[in-house]
C-alpha positions, 0 to 999 in steps of 0.5 A: 657815747650814745644819743636817745630820746625821752619822748616820741613814745605814745601810751604803751598800748599804742606803740607800734613798728611805725613808732620805733621807725620814727625814733630811728629815723630821727637819729636816735638809737635809744629811748626811755619807756614810760610804764604804768605800775600795772604793766604786764609781762606780756606787754613788756615782751611785746614792747621788747620785740618791737624795739629790738626789731627796730634797732632801738635800745630801751635805755630807761624804764620810767614808772609811775609810783607813789612818792618814796618820801611820803610820810604815810607808811602805806603810801610809801610802801606802795611806792617801794613795792611798785619800784621793786616790781619795776626792777623785775620789769627792767630786767625782762625788758633789757633796759639799761636802768630804772629811773628813780625820782626822789619824790616830794612832800608836796601833794601836787606832784613829785617835782614840786617844792615843800618846806620839809623836802630838805628836812633830815627826816625826809632824807631818812625816809628816802634812804630807807626806801632806796635801801629796800629797792636797791636790794631788789635791784641787786637781786635782779642785776639791774641799775637804778638811775636816781635823779635830783632837783633843787625843789626835791629832797635831792637838791644839790650834788652833795645831798645826792652823794650823801644819800647814795653813800648812805644807801651803800648799794652798787646798784644805786647810781645817778641820772645827770640832769644839770638843768635841774640843779640851777638854783640861782642867778650865779648858776644860771649865768655860769653853767660851766662852773655848775657842771664842773661841780656836779661832775666832780662830785657825782661823775663817778656815780653817773650812769645816764643823763637827760639833756635840755636847756633853760632861760631866765624869764623877764619877770620880777622874781627869779623865774626859770623856764625850760626851752629847746636845746640851743636856745638857752644858757646851758653849756652843752659842750662842757656837759657832753665833754664831762659826761663822755669822761665818765660815761663814754658808752652811756646814753644821753636822752633829750627830753621834755619836748614836743615831737615837732621840737625834737629836730631843732634840739637834736641839730643843736645837740649834734653841733655841740657834740661836734664842738666837743670833738665827739661822735655819736655811736650809731648802733645800740650797744647792750 
């Protein structure tokens, strides 16, 4: 099992040898690469060379794209075409997988709630979009890593599984992010049970993971906030054991942190790995 970071990367045109050295010196062997929709192949080749020379694996390509559930056909098609282009980009970069967000009907952002996110029609729009993208992924020989969230159309493990099976492509897999599925106090105070359910249903589809933590804020409605790994309620030891069971060669990416918060999070995650009886691989693997 390998440890990477979804962070510590400036905008694409600012990535340098120093950037890659900092990531390696921080103890990571892989990184997620956020890419604009109009990224050129020349830029990809430059990024690929920098990462290879620095001993860092491009684990995940994370593009900016129109929502795949947008009811407007033109906007939705733009999202599909961008993701199909990113399948080619992912292959050229040599990344492990292409990150897929399901999107939202909320115009403010792809991870914000909307009353129709859980409607059957929204599910069908997502399935149809994913079928087109998956066909391109199969042609390019790359893996799609789709993520879910309680606020999104993929709001629980069963819905994620149903969508993957409806698409019916071996290219479509799951990006495990347990914090995204904390939906109530029962989940928040018993994340071990939440993890058992997620991995029982989605473990066979999981290809990559994001690591973070959360706490319950002292407010008069249920209010969850992300925090640095080790400060929150997530059972990181069980998370690591379960991920290793299904993806012993896979990457977990620490995410959503400022650079100065990364050392504390990594130390806590290293401690959890030790408690789980696991050791990070120290060299990138293809």
